C-alpha positions in Angstrom: -7.0 -17.1 10.4 -3.6 -17.5 12.0 -1.5 -14.6 13.4 0.7 -14.3 10.2 -2.4 -13.9 8.0 -4.0 -11.5 10.5 -0.9 -9.3 10.6 -0.8 -9.2 6.8 -4.5 -8.3 6.5 -4.0 -5.5 9.0 -0.9 -4.2 7.2 -2.9 -4.2 3.9 -5.7 -2.3 5.5 -3.4 0.2 7.1 -1.5 0.7 3.9 -4.7 1.2 1.9 -5.9 3.8 4.4 -2.5 5.6 4.4 -2.4 5.6 0.6 -5.9 7.0 0.3 -5.1 9.7 2.8 -1.9 10.5 1.0 -3.7 10.8 -2.3 -6.3 13.1 -0.8 -3.6 15.3 0.9 -1.6 15.5 -2.3 -4.6 16.8 -4.1 -4.7 19.8 -1.7 -1.1 20.7 -2.2 -0.4 23.9 -4.1 2.0 22.2 -6.6 -0.4 19.3 -7.3 1.0 18.9 -10.8 4.3 17.8 -9.3 2.4 15.1 -7.4 0.5 13.4 -10.2 2.7 10.2 -10.2 2.4 10.0 -6.4 -1.4 10.4 -6.5 -1.8 7.8 -9.2 0.5 5.3 -7.5 -1.1 5.7 -4.1 -4.6 5.1 -5.5 -3.4 2.0 -7.3 -1.6 0.8 -4.2 -4.7 1.4 -2.1 -6.8 -0.7 -4.4 -4.4 -3.6 -4.6 -3.9 -3.6 -0.8 -7.7 -3.9 -0.4 -7.9 -6.7 -2.8 -5.0 -8.6 -1.1 -6.6 -8.1 2.3 -9.9 -9.5 1.0 -8.3 -12.5 -0.6 -6.2 -13.3 2.5 -9.3 -13.0 4.7 -11.2 -15.6 2.6 -8.1 -17.8 2.1 -8.3 -17.4 -1.7 -6.2 -19.7 -3.8 -4.7 -16.7 -5.6 -3.8 -14.7 -2.5 -0.1 -15.6 -2.9 0.0 -14.1 -6.4 -1.8 -11.0 -5.3 0.4 -10.6 -2.3 3.5 -10.8 -4.6 2.1 -8.1 -6.8 1.0 -6.1 -3.7 4.5 -6.2 -2.3 6.0 -4.9 -5.6 3.5 -2.1 -5.9 3.9 -1.1 -2.2 7.6 -0.9 -2.7 7.2 1.3 -5.8 4.7 3.5 -4.0 7.0 3.9 -1.0 9.9 4.9 -3.3 7.7 7.5 -5.0 6.4 8.9 -1.7 9.9 9.1 -0.3 10.7 11.6 -3.1 8.4 14.1 -1.5 8.8 16.1 1.7 5.3 15.9 3.0 4.3 14.3 6.3 1.5 12.4 4.6 3.9 11.0 2.0 6.3 9.9 4.8 3.5 8.1 6.6 2.4 6.5 3.4 5.9 5.3 2.6 6.2 3.7 6.1 2.9 1.9 5.7 3.8 0.7 2.2 7.2 -0.6 3.4 5.5 -2.5 6.2 2.9 -4.0 3.9 5.5 -4.9 1.3 7.4 -6.9 3.9 4.2 -8.7 5.2 2.9 -9.5 1.7 6.3 -10.8 0.6 6.3 -13.2 3.5 2.8 -14.3 2.6 3.8 -14.8 -1.0 6.7 -17.1 -0.2 
């Protein structure tokens, strides 16, 4: 696996971890009802990042399509997380933006 693939796989793993951590942290917030969209999107993003990382690692023929979708979902997740003033949301947004850039490069 070349460096570009390795970097994208690492970004996908980091994003999945940040999204899962964000979802868990959101669930412990006192106003959890205000975070429903954030929780749902971070869980979706975490799953898609894990799928993209797996497909990239095994050089799947459909990895480009998945990376394109992953980039889109990561950007949506980052936008949602940026709406909230929690440190875990800020960390998640940063990981999502990084992953979105890496996946967009892999998709092209």
